[in-house]
C-alpha positions, 0 to 999 in steps of 0.5 A: 672505375669512374661512373662515366668510364666507357667499357667494352663487354664480351658476352657469348651465346649458344645461338645467333637467335639468342645473340640477337634477342639479347642485343635487342634487349640491351639496346631497347633498355638503353643499357648499350649504345652499340652491340656487334654480333660475331657469329661462329666463334669456336670456344674451348673451355672447362665445364663441370670438370671436363674439357668442352667446346662449342660454336657460339656467337660473341656480342661486343657491347659498348656501354658505361661502367655505371650500367654494368651491374644492370647489364649483368642482371639483364643477361642472367635473366634473359640468357639460356646458359647457367653461367653466362660469360659477361666480361667488361674491359675499360676503354682507355682511349679511342675516337673522342667523338665515338666515346662521347656518342656512347655517353650521350646514347646512354644518358 
């Protein structure tokens, strides 16, 4: 991915409070231009050899690919999970004005 490439990053948390704390850290450190928090996500997954489930909050983070390593490091530092979910997907298109805004907020 090119360094100016915009990405959407999915991060799950165990509580709304943790989601808000993480969103605030990402925004204050200018690692994210925008964070949406979706509460009440029902998650099903394998963990330590067993099927598990939980109610989580989902963060949808808009950022630049060049900041991804820093974002992952920050999440690992702040997050309560042993293995926090941090998944980045490239943004391949959209409103050019919005995409430009993401870049300007993170310079």
